[in-house]
C-alpha positions in Angstrom: -29.6 4.3 -19.8 -29.3 2.5 -16.5 -28.0 4.6 -13.5 -29.0 2.0 -10.7 -27.4 -1.0 -9.5 -30.6 -2.8 -9.7 -34.0 -2.6 -11.8 -36.8 -0.5 -10.6 -38.8 -3.6 -9.5 -35.9 -4.7 -7.2 -35.5 -1.5 -5.4 -35.6 -1.4 -1.7 -35.2 1.4 0.8 -31.3 2.0 0.9 -30.6 4.2 3.9 -27.1 4.7 2.9 -27.8 5.9 -0.5 -29.6 9.0 0.2 -27.9 11.2 -2.6 -29.0 8.9 -5.2 -32.0 11.0 -6.4 -29.8 14.2 -6.8 -26.6 12.1 -8.3 -29.1 10.9 -11.2 -29.6 14.5 -12.3 -26.1 15.4 -12.0 -25.0 12.0 -14.0 -27.2 12.7 -16.8 -25.7 16.1 -17.1 -22.1 14.5 -17.2 -22.8 11.8 -19.8 -21.8 14.1 -22.7 -19.1 15.6 -21.0 -15.4 14.4 -21.1 -15.4 13.8 -17.2 -14.8 10.3 -16.4 -16.0 8.2 -13.3 -12.4 8.2 -12.2 -12.2 11.8 -12.0 -15.3 11.9 -9.8 -13.6 9.1 -7.4 -10.4 11.1 -7.4 -12.3 14.3 -6.6 -14.2 12.8 -3.7 -11.2 11.5 -2.2 -9.5 14.8 -2.2 -12.8 16.0 -0.5 -12.3 13.2 2.2 -8.8 14.1 2.6 -9.6 17.6 3.4 -12.3 16.8 5.8 -9.7 14.6 7.7 -7.4 17.7 7.7 -10.3 19.7 9.2 -10.9 17.3 11.9 -7.3 17.2 12.9 -7.4 21.0 13.7 -9.5 20.1 16.6 -11.5 23.1 16.1 -15.2 22.7 16.2 -16.1 25.0 13.2 -13.8 23.3 11.0 -15.2 19.8 12.3 -18.8 21.2 11.4 -17.4 22.2 7.7 -15.9 18.6 7.6 -19.5 17.4 8.2 -20.7 19.3 5.3 -17.7 17.6 2.9 -18.4 14.3 4.2 -22.0 14.8 2.7 -20.5 16.2 -0.5 -18.3 13.2 -0.6 -21.1 10.4 -0.3 -23.0 12.5 -3.0 -20.0 12.3 -5.6 -19.7 8.5 -4.6 -23.1 8.2 -5.9 -22.3 9.3 -9.1 -19.0 7.7 -10.4 -20.8 4.4 -10.7 -23.9 5.5 -12.3 -21.8 7.7 -14.6 -20.0 4.4 -15.7 -23.1 2.3 -16.2 -25.1 5.4 -17.9 -22.3 5.2 -20.6 -22.2 1.5 -20.5 -18.7 1.5 -19.6 -18.4 -0.5 -16.3 -15.0 -0.7 -15.2 -13.1 -3.0 -13.0 -10.5 -0.5 -12.3 -13.0 1.8 -11.4 -14.6 -0.9 -9.1 -11.4 -1.3 -7.2 -10.2 2.2 -7.2 -13.5 3.2 -5.4 -12.9 0.7 -2.6 -9.3 1.7 -2.2 -10.0 5.6 -1.9 -12.8 4.8 0.3 -10.6 3.1 2.8 -8.1 5.7 2.7 -10.8 8.4 3.0 -12.0 6.6 6.0 -8.3 6.7 7.4 -8.0 10.4 7.0 -11.4 10.8 8.8 -10.7 8.6 11.7 -6.9 9.5 12.2 -8.0 13.3 12.0 -10.5 12.9 14.6 -8.1 10.8 16.6 -5.3 13.0 16.3 -7.1 16.0 17.5 -8.1 13.9 20.4 -4.4 13.0 21.1 -3.3 16.4 21.1 -6.0 17.6 23.5 -5.5 14.8 25.9 -1.7 14.4 25.6 -2.2 10.7 25.1 -1.5 8.3 22.5 -4.8 6.0 23.1 -7.0 7.9 20.5 -4.6 7.0 17.7 -4.8 3.2 18.8 -8.8 3.8 18.8 -8.6 5.1 15.3 -6.8 2.4 14.0 -9.2 0.0 15.6 -12.1 1.8 14.4 -10.8 2.2 10.6 -10.5 -2.1 10.6 -13.8 -2.2 12.2 -15.5 0.2 9.8 -14.1 -1.4 7.1 -15.6 -4.7 8.4 -18.9 -3.1 8.6 -18.7 -2.0 4.9 -17.8 -5.6 3.7 -20.6 -6.8 5.6 -23.0 -4.4 3.7 -21.1 -5.0 0.5 -21.5 -8.8 0.7 -25.5 -8.9 1.1 -25.8 -6.1 -1.4 -23.6 -7.5 -4.1 -25.4 -10.9 -3.4 -28.7 -9.2 -4.0 -27.6 -7.6 -7.2 -26.5 -11.1 -8.6 -29.7 -12.7 -7.5 -32.0 -10.0 -9.3 -29.9 -9.5 -12.4 -28.2 -6.2 -11.4 -25.0 -4.7 -11.6 -22.1 -7.3 -11.8 -19.1 -5.2 -11.9 -18.4 -6.4 -8.0 -18.1 -9.9 -6.8 -18.4 -11.2 -3.2 -15.1 -12.7 -4.0 -13.0 -10.8 -6.0 -10.6 -11.7 -8.8 -8.1 -9.6 -10.6 -8.6 -12.1 -13.7 -11.9 -10.3 -14.8 -11.3 -7.2 -17.2 -13.3 -4.8 -19.7 -11.6 -4.2 -22.8 -11.2 -0.6 -22.1 -9.6 -1.2 -18.6 -5.6 -0.6 -18.4 -4.3 -4.0 -17.2 -1.4 -2.4 -15.5 -3.4 0.1 -13.5 -6.0 -2.8 -12.8 -3.1 -4.9 -11.5 -2.2 -2.1 -9.1 -5.4 -1.1 -7.6 -6.3 -4.9 -7.4 -3.2 -5.5 -5.2 -4.2 -2.7 -3.2 -7.7 -4.0 -2.8 -6.5 -7.3 -1.8 -4.2 -6.1 1.0 -7.1 -4.2 2.5 -10.3 -6.1 1.8 -9.6 -9.5 0.6 -9.3 -11.5 4.0 -12.3 -9.5 5.1 -14.2 -10.9 2.1 -13.2 -14.5 2.9 -14.3 -14.0 6.6 -17.7 -12.7 5.7 -18.4 -15.3 3.3 -17.2 -17.9 6.2 -19.3 -16.1 8.5 -22.5 -16.0 6.4 -22.2 -19.7 5.9 -22.4 -20.5 9.4 -25.3 -17.8 10.0 -27.3 -18.4 6.9 -26.4 -22.1 5.9 -28.5 -22.5 2.9 -26.8 -20.5 -0.2 -30.2 -20.4 -1.7 -32.0 -19.1 1.3 -34.6 -16.4 0.6 -33.0 -14.2 3.2 -30.6 -13.0 0.5 -33.8 -11.4 -1.3 -35.3 -9.9 2.2 -35.8 -6.2 1.3 -36.2 -5.6 4.9 -33.3 -7.1 6.0 -31.3 -5.2 3.4 -32.5 -2.1 4.5 -31.3 -2.9 7.8 -27.8 -3.7 6.3 -27.4 -0.5 4.6 -27.2 1.2 8.3 -23.6 -0.1 7.7 -23.2 1.3 4.4 -20.6 4.1 4.2 -22.8 6.7 3.1 -25.0 6.3 6.1 -22.2 6.2 8.7 -20.6 9.5 7.0 -24.0 11.1 7.4 -24.0 10.0 11.2 -20.4 11.5 11.6 -21.6 14.8 9.9 -24.3 15.1 12.4 -22.1 14.5 15.3 -19.7 17.1 13.8 -22.7 19.6 13.6 -23.4 19.2 17.0 -19.8 19.5 18.4 -19.2 16.0 19.2 -16.7 14.9 16.5 -15.0 12.8 18.9 -17.7 10.6 19.3 -17.4 9.3 16.0 -14.8 6.7 17.1 -17.0 5.5 19.9 -19.9 5.2 17.5 -18.0 2.9 15.3 -16.5 0.9 18.0 -19.4 0.6 20.3 -23.0 0.8 18.9 -21.9 -0.3 15.5 -20.4 -3.5 16.5 -23.4 -4.2 18.7 -25.7 -3.6 15.7 -23.5 -5.6 13.6 -23.7 -8.9 16.1 -27.5 -8.1 16.5 -28.2 -7.9 12.9 -26.3 -11.3 12.4 -28.4 -12.9 15.0 -31.6 -11.7 13.4 -30.5 -13.0 9.9 -30.0 -16.3 11.5 -33.5 -16.3 12.8 -35.0 -15.2 9.4 -32.8 -17.9 7.5 -34.6 -20.6 9.8 -38.1 -18.9 9.6 -40.9 -20.9 7.8 -42.2 -17.4 6.4 -39.1 -17.0 4.6 -41.2 -16.8 1.2 -43.3 -14.0 2.2 -44.2 -11.7 -0.2 -42.1 -8.7 0.9 -39.1 -10.7 -0.1 -40.1 -11.0 -3.6 
């Protein structure tokens, strides 16, 4: 019964997946139950919307509670895919639904923060900032997903996700009508970003066989752009009474970090030490 996306020998430090140890325990408990991965996905989506509503109140105690909900959301997000793998029932419906729900949860959080700021300042600019932060945050997730999915394919890990998605792939147990709906939503939200990321990577890395794709240190650095780590930072800001900093964290430091990481990846892809032992 495999619960993880890669075999143990290919594990690396994933800072975005801090909830995984507890999620493995809960997943094993859920395997014999009628609870499905989609149930888990819908539950964490509702929790994420609840966090957004709490942020929208502008109350510091509600924001702190929202931070708790974000950590709970990340914990549940580590379960749905693990549960599918434990039952040997990977799902393309679940794959696309997960990403679509993540997008709308992020929207609820950022617009909740933005609306509270707008109400306090009497200005509309926080709503514009929230919209920009939503697209930028989605881009960070796309970049993280690109390198993690590439790594999983190279190391024989989970192949439910692709770097360039197609709605043609389907498992026998997937409902085709539902798949068509969630794939259409996925394309509207993510498809252009997937294509841009692939094009940028070709310019940055150059060689599609480069050992940089197996570099575990670089993968760990990439996980700082994973949704789980970002939500943990949001929670921390909420707990210290600085929920409004969430928008600036995404628009400022995180963009700088992404540019820096791309520069570092380009340097490593050209490094003669690309076959160092830590890559394997």
